[in-house]
mmCIF file of the N, C-alpha and C atoms, coordinates in Angstrom:
data_MODEL
# 
_entry.id   MODEL 
# 
loop_
_atom_site.group_PDB 
_atom_site.id 
_atom_site.type_symbol 
_atom_site.label_atom_id 
_atom_site.label_alt_id 
_atom_site.label_comp_id 
_atom_site.label_asym_id 
_atom_site.label_entity_id 
_atom_site.label_seq_id 
_atom_site.pdbx_PDB_ins_code 
_atom_site.Cartn_x 
_atom_site.Cartn_y 
_atom_site.Cartn_z 
_atom_site.occupancy 
_atom_site.B_iso_or_equiv 
_atom_site.pdbx_formal_charge 
_atom_site.auth_seq_id 
_atom_site.auth_comp_id 
_atom_site.auth_asym_id 
_atom_site.auth_atom_id 
_atom_site.pdbx_PDB_model_num 
ATOM 1   N N  . UNK A 1 1  ? 92.064  -114.247 12.223 1.00 0.00 ? 1  UNK A N  1 
ATOM 2   C CA . UNK A 1 1  ? 91.103  -113.127 11.465 1.00 0.00 ? 1  UNK A CA 1 
ATOM 3   C C  . UNK A 1 1  ? 91.729  -111.827 11.853 1.00 0.00 ? 1  UNK A C  1 
ATOM 4   N N  . UNK A 1 2  ? 92.553  -111.529 13.017 1.00 0.00 ? 2  UNK A N  1 
ATOM 5   C CA . UNK A 1 2  ? 93.002  -110.459 13.239 1.00 0.00 ? 2  UNK A CA 1 
ATOM 6   C C  . UNK A 1 2  ? 94.217  -110.000 12.384 1.00 0.00 ? 2  UNK A C  1 
ATOM 7   N N  . UNK A 1 3  ? 95.013  -110.901 12.317 1.00 0.00 ? 3  UNK A N  1 
ATOM 8   C CA . UNK A 1 3  ? 96.160  -110.645 11.178 1.00 0.00 ? 3  UNK A CA 1 
ATOM 9   C C  . UNK A 1 3  ? 95.829  -110.426 9.846  1.00 0.00 ? 3  UNK A C  1 
ATOM 10  N N  . UNK A 1 4  ? 94.580  -111.279 9.224  1.00 0.00 ? 4  UNK A N  1 
ATOM 11  C CA . UNK A 1 4  ? 94.127  -110.879 8.209  1.00 0.00 ? 4  UNK A CA 1 
ATOM 12  C C  . UNK A 1 4  ? 93.669  -109.507 7.870  1.00 0.00 ? 4  UNK A C  1 
ATOM 13  N N  . UNK A 1 5  ? 92.911  -109.098 8.903  1.00 0.00 ? 5  UNK A N  1 
ATOM 14  C CA . UNK A 1 5  ? 92.459  -107.595 8.793  1.00 0.00 ? 5  UNK A CA 1 
ATOM 15  C C  . UNK A 1 5  ? 93.488  -106.581 8.912  1.00 0.00 ? 5  UNK A C  1 
ATOM 16  N N  . UNK A 1 6  ? 94.344  -106.673 9.818  1.00 0.00 ? 6  UNK A N  1 
ATOM 17  C CA . UNK A 1 6  ? 95.462  -105.943 10.010 1.00 0.00 ? 6  UNK A CA 1 
ATOM 18  C C  . UNK A 1 6  ? 96.365  -105.915 8.549  1.00 0.00 ? 6  UNK A C  1 
ATOM 19  N N  . UNK A 1 7  ? 96.561  -107.019 7.778  1.00 0.00 ? 7  UNK A N  1 
ATOM 20  C CA . UNK A 1 7  ? 97.282  -107.022 6.670  1.00 0.00 ? 7  UNK A CA 1 
ATOM 21  C C  . UNK A 1 7  ? 96.670  -106.384 5.357  1.00 0.00 ? 7  UNK A C  1 
ATOM 22  N N  . UNK A 1 8  ? 95.316  -106.473 5.413  1.00 0.00 ? 8  UNK A N  1 
ATOM 23  C CA . UNK A 1 8  ? 94.435  -105.838 4.319  1.00 0.00 ? 8  UNK A CA 1 
ATOM 24  C C  . UNK A 1 8  ? 94.312  -104.326 4.548  1.00 0.00 ? 8  UNK A C  1 
ATOM 25  N N  . UNK A 1 9  ? 94.213  -103.908 5.944  1.00 0.00 ? 9  UNK A N  1 
ATOM 26  C CA . UNK A 1 9  ? 94.272  -102.427 6.300  1.00 0.00 ? 9  UNK A CA 1 
ATOM 27  C C  . UNK A 1 9  ? 95.483  -101.873 5.944  1.00 0.00 ? 9  UNK A C  1 
ATOM 28  N N  . UNK A 1 10 ? 96.694  -102.483 6.013  1.00 0.00 ? 10 UNK A N  1 
ATOM 29  C CA . UNK A 1 10 ? 97.930  -101.952 6.051  1.00 0.00 ? 10 UNK A CA 1 
ATOM 30  C C  . UNK A 1 10 ? 98.047  -101.866 4.247  1.00 0.00 ? 10 UNK A C  1 
ATOM 31  N N  . UNK A 1 11 ? 97.610  -102.622 3.424  1.00 0.00 ? 11 UNK A N  1 
ATOM 32  C CA . UNK A 1 11 ? 97.694  -102.687 1.982  1.00 0.00 ? 11 UNK A CA 1 
ATOM 33  C C  . UNK A 1 11 ? 96.787  -101.376 1.585  1.00 0.00 ? 11 UNK A C  1 
ATOM 34  N N  . UNK A 1 12 ? 95.792  -101.063 2.103  1.00 0.00 ? 12 UNK A N  1 
ATOM 35  C CA . UNK A 1 12 ? 94.650  -100.137 1.553  1.00 0.00 ? 12 UNK A CA 1 
ATOM 36  C C  . UNK A 1 12 ? 94.884  -98.562  1.967  1.00 0.00 ? 12 UNK A C  1 
ATOM 37  N N  . UNK A 1 13 ? 95.595  -98.508  3.209  1.00 0.00 ? 13 UNK A N  1 
ATOM 38  C CA . UNK A 1 13 ? 95.946  -97.152  3.647  1.00 0.00 ? 13 UNK A CA 1 
ATOM 39  C C  . UNK A 1 13 ? 97.119  -96.723  3.276  1.00 0.00 ? 13 UNK A C  1 
ATOM 40  N N  . UNK A 1 14 ? 97.341  -95.185  3.104  1.00 0.00 ? 14 UNK A N  1 
ATOM 41  C CA . UNK A 1 14 ? 98.500  -94.499  3.081  1.00 0.00 ? 14 UNK A CA 1 
ATOM 42  C C  . UNK A 1 14 ? 99.792  -94.472  4.191  1.00 0.00 ? 14 UNK A C  1 
ATOM 43  N N  . UNK A 1 15 ? 98.893  -94.601  5.445  1.00 0.00 ? 15 UNK A N  1 
ATOM 44  C CA . UNK A 1 15 ? 99.678  -94.455  6.476  1.00 0.00 ? 15 UNK A CA 1 
ATOM 45  C C  . UNK A 1 15 ? 99.605  -95.615  7.480  1.00 0.00 ? 15 UNK A C  1 
ATOM 46  N N  . UNK A 1 16 ? 100.051 -96.897  7.016  1.00 0.00 ? 16 UNK A N  1 
ATOM 47  C CA . UNK A 1 16 ? 99.700  -98.184  7.792  1.00 0.00 ? 16 UNK A CA 1 
ATOM 48  C C  . UNK A 1 16 ? 100.367 -98.040  9.305  1.00 0.00 ? 16 UNK A C  1 
ATOM 49  N N  . UNK A 1 17 ? 101.415 -97.386  9.312  1.00 0.00 ? 17 UNK A N  1 
ATOM 50  C CA . UNK A 1 17 ? 102.135 -97.344  10.964 1.00 0.00 ? 17 UNK A CA 1 
ATOM 51  C C  . UNK A 1 17 ? 101.062 -96.787  11.833 1.00 0.00 ? 17 UNK A C  1 
ATOM 52  N N  . UNK A 1 18 ? 100.004 -95.590  11.457 1.00 0.00 ? 18 UNK A N  1 
ATOM 53  C CA . UNK A 1 18 ? 99.260  -95.179  12.373 1.00 0.00 ? 18 UNK A CA 1 
ATOM 54  C C  . UNK A 1 18 ? 97.875  -95.962  12.594 1.00 0.00 ? 18 UNK A C  1 
ATOM 55  N N  . UNK A 1 19 ? 97.569  -96.853  11.825 1.00 0.00 ? 19 UNK A N  1 
ATOM 56  C CA . UNK A 1 19 ? 96.469  -97.890  11.988 1.00 0.00 ? 19 UNK A CA 1 
ATOM 57  C C  . UNK A 1 19 ? 96.595  -98.660  13.102 1.00 0.00 ? 19 UNK A C  1 
ATOM 58  N N  . UNK A 1 20 ? 95.605  -98.491  14.062 1.00 0.00 ? 20 UNK A N  1 
ATOM 59  C CA . UNK A 1 20 ? 95.488  -99.071  15.466 1.00 0.00 ? 20 UNK A CA 1 
ATOM 60  C C  . UNK A 1 20 ? 94.314  -99.935  15.219 1.00 0.00 ? 20 UNK A C  1 
ATOM 61  N N  . UNK A 1 21 ? 94.496  -101.248 15.611 1.00 0.00 ? 21 UNK A N  1 
ATOM 62  C CA . UNK A 1 21 ? 93.401  -102.133 15.593 1.00 0.00 ? 21 UNK A CA 1 
ATOM 63  C C  . UNK A 1 21 ? 93.170  -103.016 16.853 1.00 0.00 ? 21 UNK A C  1 
ATOM 64  N N  . UNK A 1 22 ? 92.130  -102.935 17.453 1.00 0.00 ? 22 UNK A N  1 
ATOM 65  C CA . UNK A 1 22 ? 91.888  -103.490 18.610 1.00 0.00 ? 22 UNK A CA 1 
ATOM 66  C C  . UNK A 1 22 ? 90.465  -104.532 18.481 1.00 0.00 ? 22 UNK A C  1 
ATOM 67  N N  . UNK A 1 23 ? 90.372  -105.514 19.179 1.00 0.00 ? 23 UNK A N  1 
ATOM 68  C CA . UNK A 1 23 ? 89.131  -106.301 19.296 1.00 0.00 ? 23 UNK A CA 1 
ATOM 69  C C  . UNK A 1 23 ? 88.898  -106.834 20.436 1.00 0.00 ? 23 UNK A C  1 
ATOM 70  N N  . UNK A 1 24 ? 87.621  -107.199 20.606 1.00 0.00 ? 24 UNK A N  1 
ATOM 71  C CA . UNK A 1 24 ? 87.115  -107.635 21.896 1.00 0.00 ? 24 UNK A CA 1 
ATOM 72  C C  . UNK A 1 24 ? 85.989  -108.652 21.511 1.00 0.00 ? 24 UNK A C  1 
ATOM 73  N N  . UNK A 1 25 ? 85.586  -109.541 22.304 1.00 0.00 ? 25 UNK A N  1 
ATOM 74  C CA . UNK A 1 25 ? 84.441  -110.439 22.368 1.00 0.00 ? 25 UNK A CA 1 
ATOM 75  C C  . UNK A 1 25 ? 83.439  -110.313 23.197 1.00 0.00 ? 25 UNK A C  1 
ATOM 76  N N  . UNK A 1 26 ? 82.238  -110.095 22.977 1.00 0.00 ? 26 UNK A N  1 
ATOM 77  C CA . UNK A 1 26 ? 81.046  -110.249 23.753 1.00 0.00 ? 26 UNK A CA 1 
ATOM 78  C C  . UNK A 1 26 ? 79.987  -110.981 23.292 1.00 0.00 ? 26 UNK A C  1 
ATOM 79  N N  . UNK A 1 27 ? 79.553  -112.006 24.037 1.00 0.00 ? 27 UNK A N  1 
ATOM 80  C CA . UNK A 1 27 ? 78.677  -112.999 23.805 1.00 0.00 ? 27 UNK A CA 1 
ATOM 81  C C  . UNK A 1 27 ? 78.545  -113.506 22.417 1.00 0.00 ? 27 UNK A C  1 
ATOM 82  N N  . UNK A 1 28 ? 79.447  -113.886 21.878 1.00 0.00 ? 28 UNK A N  1 
ATOM 83  C CA . UNK A 1 28 ? 79.693  -114.699 20.807 1.00 0.00 ? 28 UNK A CA 1 
ATOM 84  C C  . UNK A 1 28 ? 79.803  -113.620 19.622 1.00 0.00 ? 28 UNK A C  1 
ATOM 85  N N  . UNK A 1 29 ? 80.092  -112.328 19.824 1.00 0.00 ? 29 UNK A N  1 
ATOM 86  C CA . UNK A 1 29 ? 80.391  -111.438 18.752 1.00 0.00 ? 29 UNK A CA 1 
ATOM 87  C C  . UNK A 1 29 ? 81.771  -110.861 18.738 1.00 0.00 ? 29 UNK A C  1 
ATOM 88  N N  . UNK A 1 30 ? 82.402  -110.773 17.862 1.00 0.00 ? 30 UNK A N  1 
ATOM 89  C CA . UNK A 1 30 ? 83.880  -110.261 17.931 1.00 0.00 ? 30 UNK A CA 1 
ATOM 90  C C  . UNK A 1 30 ? 83.735  -108.868 17.144 1.00 0.00 ? 30 UNK A C  1 
ATOM 91  N N  . UNK A 1 31 ? 83.922  -107.919 18.002 1.00 0.00 ? 31 UNK A N  1 
ATOM 92  C CA . UNK A 1 31 ? 84.065  -106.416 17.571 1.00 0.00 ? 31 UNK A CA 1 
ATOM 93  C C  . UNK A 1 31 ? 85.421  -105.931 17.287 1.00 0.00 ? 31 UNK A C  1 
ATOM 94  N N  . UNK A 1 32 ? 85.574  -105.658 16.055 1.00 0.00 ? 32 UNK A N  1 
ATOM 95  C CA . UNK A 1 32 ? 87.088  -104.867 15.905 1.00 0.00 ? 32 UNK A CA 1 
ATOM 96  C C  . UNK A 1 32 ? 86.733  -103.538 15.777 1.00 0.00 ? 32 UNK A C  1 
ATOM 97  N N  . UNK A 1 33 ? 87.795  -102.834 16.343 1.00 0.00 ? 33 UNK A N  1 
ATOM 98  C CA . UNK A 1 33 ? 87.674  -101.292 16.364 1.00 0.00 ? 33 UNK A CA 1 
ATOM 99  C C  . UNK A 1 33 ? 89.103  -100.820 15.664 1.00 0.00 ? 33 UNK A C  1 
ATOM 100 N N  . UNK A 1 34 ? 88.871  -100.251 14.570 1.00 0.00 ? 34 UNK A N  1 
ATOM 101 C CA . UNK A 1 34 ? 89.921  -99.539  13.763 1.00 0.00 ? 34 UNK A CA 1 
ATOM 102 C C  . UNK A 1 34 ? 90.098  -98.204  13.915 1.00 0.00 ? 34 UNK A C  1 
ATOM 103 N N  . UNK A 1 35 ? 91.179  -97.585  14.274 1.00 0.00 ? 35 UNK A N  1 
ATOM 104 C CA . UNK A 1 35 ? 91.579  -96.035  14.242 1.00 0.00 ? 35 UNK A CA 1 
ATOM 105 C C  . UNK A 1 35 ? 92.482  -95.872  13.318 1.00 0.00 ? 35 UNK A C  1 
ATOM 106 N N  . UNK A 1 36 ? 92.026  -94.687  12.399 1.00 0.00 ? 36 UNK A N  1 
ATOM 107 C CA . UNK A 1 36 ? 92.949  -94.543  11.250 1.00 0.00 ? 36 UNK A CA 1 
ATOM 108 C C  . UNK A 1 36 ? 93.211  -92.986  11.222 1.00 0.00 ? 36 UNK A C  1 
ATOM 109 N N  . UNK A 1 37 ? 94.365  -92.493  10.551 1.00 0.00 ? 37 UNK A N  1 
ATOM 110 C CA . UNK A 1 37 ? 94.233  -91.008  10.400 1.00 0.00 ? 37 UNK A CA 1 
ATOM 111 C C  . UNK A 1 37 ? 93.144  -90.668  9.441  1.00 0.00 ? 37 UNK A C  1 
ATOM 112 N N  . UNK A 1 38 ? 92.845  -89.485  9.617  1.00 0.00 ? 38 UNK A N  1 
ATOM 113 C CA . UNK A 1 38 ? 91.430  -89.051  8.902  1.00 0.00 ? 38 UNK A CA 1 
ATOM 114 C C  . UNK A 1 38 ? 91.545  -89.174  7.353  1.00 0.00 ? 38 UNK A C  1 
ATOM 115 N N  . UNK A 1 39 ? 92.621  -89.071  6.828  1.00 0.00 ? 39 UNK A N  1 
ATOM 116 C CA . UNK A 1 39 ? 92.796  -89.039  5.456  1.00 0.00 ? 39 UNK A CA 1 
ATOM 117 C C  . UNK A 1 39 ? 92.780  -90.532  4.841  1.00 0.00 ? 39 UNK A C  1 
ATOM 118 N N  . UNK A 1 40 ? 92.929  -91.571  5.680  1.00 0.00 ? 40 UNK A N  1 
ATOM 119 C CA . UNK A 1 40 ? 92.866  -92.790  5.428  1.00 0.00 ? 40 UNK A CA 1 
ATOM 120 C C  . UNK A 1 40 ? 91.404  -93.418  5.509  1.00 0.00 ? 40 UNK A C  1 
ATOM 121 N N  . UNK A 1 41 ? 90.534  -92.807  6.294  1.00 0.00 ? 41 UNK A N  1 
ATOM 122 C CA . UNK A 1 41 ? 89.238  -93.381  6.575  1.00 0.00 ? 41 UNK A CA 1 
ATOM 123 C C  . UNK A 1 41 ? 88.445  -93.207  5.095  1.00 0.00 ? 41 UNK A C  1 
ATOM 124 N N  . UNK A 1 42 ? 88.739  -92.390  4.325  1.00 0.00 ? 42 UNK A N  1 
ATOM 125 C CA . UNK A 1 42 ? 87.932  -92.558  3.031  1.00 0.00 ? 42 UNK A CA 1 
ATOM 126 C C  . UNK A 1 42 ? 88.646  -93.580  1.920  1.00 0.00 ? 42 UNK A C  1 
ATOM 127 N N  . UNK A 1 43 ? 90.011  -93.909  2.122  1.00 0.00 ? 43 UNK A N  1 
ATOM 128 C CA . UNK A 1 43 ? 90.431  -94.835  1.333  1.00 0.00 ? 43 UNK A CA 1 
ATOM 129 C C  . UNK A 1 43 ? 90.010  -96.167  1.783  1.00 0.00 ? 43 UNK A C  1 
ATOM 130 N N  . UNK A 1 44 ? 89.837  -96.407  3.213  1.00 0.00 ? 44 UNK A N  1 
ATOM 131 C CA . UNK A 1 44 ? 89.181  -97.726  3.633  1.00 0.00 ? 44 UNK A CA 1 
ATOM 132 C C  . UNK A 1 44 ? 87.676  -97.930  3.179  1.00 0.00 ? 44 UNK A C  1 
ATOM 133 N N  . UNK A 1 45 ? 86.963  -96.802  3.455  1.00 0.00 ? 45 UNK A N  1 
ATOM 134 C CA . UNK A 1 45 ? 85.619  -96.862  3.177  1.00 0.00 ? 45 UNK A CA 1 
ATOM 135 C C  . UNK A 1 45 ? 85.574  -97.124  1.530  1.00 0.00 ? 45 UNK A C  1 
ATOM 136 N N  . UNK A 1 46 ? 86.033  -96.435  0.732  1.00 0.00 ? 46 UNK A N  1 
ATOM 137 C CA . UNK A 1 46 ? 85.818  -96.655  -0.732 1.00 0.00 ? 46 UNK A CA 1 
ATOM 138 C C  . UNK A 1 46 ? 84.908  -95.718  -1.182 1.00 0.00 ? 46 UNK A C  1 
ATOM 139 N N  . UNK A 1 47 ? 84.758  -95.872  -2.487 1.00 0.00 ? 47 UNK A N  1 
ATOM 140 C CA . UNK A 1 47 ? 83.356  -95.097  -3.239 1.00 0.00 ? 47 UNK A CA 1 
ATOM 141 C C  . UNK A 1 47 ? 82.210  -95.697  -2.898 1.00 0.00 ? 47 UNK A C  1 
ATOM 142 N N  . UNK A 1 48 ? 81.260  -94.982  -2.285 1.00 0.00 ? 48 UNK A N  1 
ATOM 143 C CA . UNK A 1 48 ? 80.057  -95.597  -2.004 1.00 0.00 ? 48 UNK A CA 1 
ATOM 144 C C  . UNK A 1 48 ? 80.109  -96.868  -0.939 1.00 0.00 ? 48 UNK A C  1 
ATOM 145 N N  . UNK A 1 49 ? 81.140  -96.838  -0.289 1.00 0.00 ? 49 UNK A N  1 
ATOM 146 C CA . UNK A 1 49 ? 81.273  -97.701  0.585  1.00 0.00 ? 49 UNK A CA 1 
ATOM 147 C C  . UNK A 1 49 ? 81.428  -99.106  0.500  1.00 0.00 ? 49 UNK A C  1 
ATOM 148 N N  . UNK A 1 50 ? 82.105  -99.286  -0.908 1.00 0.00 ? 50 UNK A N  1 
ATOM 149 C CA . UNK A 1 50 ? 82.272  -100.734 -1.389 1.00 0.00 ? 50 UNK A CA 1 
ATOM 150 C C  . UNK A 1 50 ? 83.228  -101.252 -0.789 1.00 0.00 ? 50 UNK A C  1 
ATOM 151 N N  . UNK A 1 51 ? 84.509  -100.864 -0.501 1.00 0.00 ? 51 UNK A N  1 
ATOM 152 C CA . UNK A 1 51 ? 85.566  -101.307 0.120  1.00 0.00 ? 51 UNK A CA 1 
ATOM 153 C C  . UNK A 1 51 ? 85.244  -101.797 1.531  1.00 0.00 ? 51 UNK A C  1 
ATOM 154 N N  . UNK A 1 52 ? 84.642  -101.039 2.352  1.00 0.00 ? 52 UNK A N  1 
ATOM 155 C CA . UNK A 1 52 ? 84.543  -101.363 3.748  1.00 0.00 ? 52 UNK A CA 1 
ATOM 156 C C  . UNK A 1 52 ? 83.379  -102.638 3.660  1.00 0.00 ? 52 UNK A C  1 
ATOM 157 N N  . UNK A 1 53 ? 82.330  -102.334 3.015  1.00 0.00 ? 53 UNK A N  1 
ATOM 158 C CA . UNK A 1 53 ? 81.330  -103.433 2.885  1.00 0.00 ? 53 UNK A CA 1 
ATOM 159 C C  . UNK A 1 53 ? 81.969  -104.858 2.180  1.00 0.00 ? 53 UNK A C  1 
ATOM 160 N N  . UNK A 1 54 ? 82.851  -104.749 1.559  1.00 0.00 ? 54 UNK A N  1 
ATOM 161 C CA . UNK A 1 54 ? 83.417  -106.314 0.949  1.00 0.00 ? 54 UNK A CA 1 
ATOM 162 C C  . UNK A 1 54 ? 84.375  -106.759 2.113  1.00 0.00 ? 54 UNK A C  1 
ATOM 163 N N  . UNK A 1 55 ? 85.153  -105.831 2.895  1.00 0.00 ? 55 UNK A N  1 
ATOM 164 C CA . UNK A 1 55 ? 85.797  -106.271 4.025  1.00 0.00 ? 55 UNK A CA 1 
ATOM 165 C C  . UNK A 1 55 ? 85.125  -106.879 4.998  1.00 0.00 ? 55 UNK A C  1 
ATOM 166 N N  . UNK A 1 56 ? 83.791  -106.208 5.539  1.00 0.00 ? 56 UNK A N  1 
ATOM 167 C CA . UNK A 1 56 ? 82.950  -106.743 6.494  1.00 0.00 ? 56 UNK A CA 1 
ATOM 168 C C  . UNK A 1 56 ? 82.444  -107.984 5.903  1.00 0.00 ? 56 UNK A C  1 
ATOM 169 N N  . UNK A 1 57 ? 81.975  -108.174 4.821  1.00 0.00 ? 57 UNK A N  1 
ATOM 170 C CA . UNK A 1 57 ? 81.565  -109.478 4.323  1.00 0.00 ? 57 UNK A CA 1 
ATOM 171 C C  . UNK A 1 57 ? 82.545  -110.531 4.309  1.00 0.00 ? 57 UNK A C  1 
ATOM 172 N N  . UNK A 1 58 ? 83.971  -110.265 4.060  1.00 0.00 ? 58 UNK A N  1 
ATOM 173 C CA . UNK A 1 58 ? 84.970  -111.274 4.263  1.00 0.00 ? 58 UNK A CA 1 
ATOM 174 C C  . UNK A 1 58 ? 84.958  -111.511 5.902  1.00 0.00 ? 58 UNK A C  1 
ATOM 175 N N  . UNK A 1 59 ? 85.127  -110.728 6.726  1.00 0.00 ? 59 UNK A N  1 
ATOM 176 C CA . UNK A 1 59 ? 84.946  -111.143 8.043  1.00 0.00 ? 59 UNK A CA 1 
ATOM 177 C C  . UNK A 1 59 ? 83.996  -111.856 8.337  1.00 0.00 ? 59 UNK A C  1 
ATOM 178 N N  . UNK A 1 60 ? 82.535  -111.506 7.949  1.00 0.00 ? 60 UNK A N  1 
ATOM 179 C CA . UNK A 1 60 ? 81.610  -112.067 8.640  1.00 0.00 ? 60 UNK A CA 1 
ATOM 180 C C  . UNK A 1 60 ? 81.601  -113.701 7.970  1.00 0.00 ? 60 UNK A C  1 
ATOM 181 N N  . UNK A 1 61 ? 82.350  -113.790 6.684  1.00 0.00 ? 61 UNK A N  1 
ATOM 182 C CA . UNK A 1 61 ? 82.410  -115.320 6.280  1.00 0.00 ? 61 UNK A CA 1 
ATOM 183 C C  . UNK A 1 61 ? 83.328  -116.025 7.108  1.00 0.00 ? 61 UNK A C  1 
ATOM 184 N N  . UNK A 1 62 ? 84.472  -115.237 7.604  1.00 0.00 ? 62 UNK A N  1 
ATOM 185 C CA . UNK A 1 62 ? 85.140  -116.062 8.300  1.00 0.00 ? 62 UNK A CA 1 
ATOM 186 C C  . UNK A 1 62 ? 84.728  -116.304 9.672  1.00 0.00 ? 62 UNK A C  1 
ATOM 187 N N  . UNK A 1 63 ? 84.076  -115.344 10.280 1.00 0.00 ? 63 UNK A N  1 
ATOM 188 C CA . UNK A 1 63 ? 83.164  -115.586 11.711 1.00 0.00 ? 63 UNK A CA 1 
ATOM 189 C C  . UNK A 1 63 ? 82.300  -116.875 11.563 1.00 0.00 ? 63 UNK A C  1 
ATOM 190 N N  . UNK A 1 64 ? 81.623  -116.864 10.511 1.00 0.00 ? 64 UNK A N  1 
ATOM 191 C CA . UNK A 1 64 ? 80.559  -117.734 10.443 1.00 0.00 ? 64 UNK A CA 1 
ATOM 192 C C  . UNK A 1 64 ? 81.338  -119.314 10.519 1.00 0.00 ? 64 UNK A C  1 
ATOM 193 N N  . UNK A 1 65 ? 82.580  -119.420 10.028 1.00 0.00 ? 65 UNK A N  1 
ATOM 194 C CA . UNK A 1 65 ? 83.280  -120.736 10.249 1.00 0.00 ? 65 UNK A CA 1 
ATOM 195 C C  . UNK A 1 65 ? 83.514  -121.020 11.922 1.00 0.00 ? 65 UNK A C  1 
ATOM 196 N N  . UNK A 1 66 ? 83.627  -120.063 12.780 1.00 0.00 ? 66 UNK A N  1 
ATOM 197 C CA . UNK A 1 66 ? 83.662  -119.959 13.921 1.00 0.00 ? 66 UNK A CA 1 
ATOM 198 C C  . UNK A 1 66 ? 82.349  -120.147 14.769 1.00 0.00 ? 66 UNK A C  1 
ATOM 199 N N  . UNK A 1 67 ? 81.384  -119.794 13.937 1.00 0.00 ? 67 UNK A N  1 
ATOM 200 C CA . UNK A 1 67 ? 80.144  -119.751 14.664 1.00 0.00 ? 67 UNK A CA 1 
ATOM 201 C C  . UNK A 1 67 ? 79.820  -118.518 15.284 1.00 0.00 ? 67 UNK A C  1 
ATOM 202 N N  . UNK A 1 68 ? 80.509  -117.340 15.037 1.00 0.00 ? 68 UNK A N  1 
ATOM 203 C CA . UNK A 1 68 ? 80.435  -116.088 15.725 1.00 0.00 ? 68 UNK A CA 1 
ATOM 204 C C  . UNK A 1 68 ? 80.184  -114.992 14.622 1.00 0.00 ? 68 UNK A C  1 
ATOM 205 N N  . UNK A 1 69 ? 79.510  -113.808 15.110 1.00 0.00 ? 69 UNK A N  1 
ATOM 206 C CA . UNK A 1 69 ? 79.347  -112.722 14.385 1.00 0.00 ? 69 UNK A CA 1 
ATOM 207 C C  . UNK A 1 69 ? 80.395  -111.720 14.451 1.00 0.00 ? 69 UNK A C  1 
ATOM 208 N N  . UNK A 1 70 ? 80.991  -110.920 13.401 1.00 0.00 ? 70 UNK A N  1 
ATOM 209 C CA . UNK A 1 70 ? 82.083  -110.080 13.501 1.00 0.00 ? 70 UNK A CA 1 
ATOM 210 C C  . UNK A 1 70 ? 81.568  -108.651 13.082 1.00 0.00 ? 70 UNK A C  1 
ATOM 211 N N  . UNK A 1 71 ? 81.633  -107.676 13.893 1.00 0.00 ? 71 UNK A N  1 
ATOM 212 C CA . UNK A 1 71 ? 81.573  -106.289 13.512 1.00 0.00 ? 71 UNK A CA 1 
ATOM 213 C C  . UNK A 1 71 ? 82.734  -105.518 13.378 1.00 0.00 ? 71 UNK A C  1 
ATOM 214 N N  . UNK A 1 72 ? 82.785  -104.702 12.385 1.00 0.00 ? 72 UNK A N  1 
ATOM 215 C CA . UNK A 1 72 ? 83.874  -103.925 12.249 1.00 0.00 ? 72 UNK A CA 1 
ATOM 216 C C  . UNK A 1 72 ? 83.613  -102.404 12.404 1.00 0.00 ? 72 UNK A C  1 
ATOM 217 N N  . UNK A 1 73 ? 84.325  -101.737 13.393 1.00 0.00 ? 73 UNK A N  1 
ATOM 218 C CA . UNK A 1 73 ? 84.008  -100.197 13.603 1.00 0.00 ? 73 UNK A CA 1 
ATOM 219 C C  . UNK A 1 73 ? 85.099  -99.366  13.277 1.00 0.00 ? 73 UNK A C  1 
ATOM 220 N N  . UNK A 1 74 ? 84.816  -98.250  12.701 1.00 0.00 ? 74 UNK A N  1 
ATOM 221 C CA . UNK A 1 74 ? 85.997  -97.663  12.370 1.00 0.00 ? 74 UNK A CA 1 
ATOM 222 C C  . UNK A 1 74 ? 85.844  -96.246  13.426 1.00 0.00 ? 74 UNK A C  1 
ATOM 223 N N  . UNK A 1 75 ? 86.603  -95.807  14.042 1.00 0.00 ? 75 UNK A N  1 
ATOM 224 C CA . UNK A 1 75 ? 86.795  -95.045  15.151 1.00 0.00 ? 75 UNK A CA 1 
ATOM 225 C C  . UNK A 1 75 ? 87.279  -93.602  14.423 1.00 0.00 ? 75 UNK A C  1 
ATOM 226 N N  . UNK A 1 76 ? 86.768  -92.517  15.007 1.00 0.00 ? 76 UNK A N  1 
ATOM 227 C CA . UNK A 1 76 ? 87.323  -91.093  14.748 1.00 0.00 ? 76 UNK A CA 1 
ATOM 228 C C  . UNK A 1 76 ? 88.518  -90.690  15.384 1.00 0.00 ? 76 UNK A C  1 
# 
């Protein structure tokens, strides 16, 4: 899941080298934290939040296969 998310983010943002992705697991919940350049945050969120919502849905579907919930946070 980590590699998938990293690949998708790198394709969507203008400065992929500055994207920092970390994750941790707490009681069955996988929490991904993504730090981006401010100008790339809007690109990842998309118009009306459609891009980030679609990405979260894909992560949740992958997490369900493992019996876990997945959360994606974008840090400032």
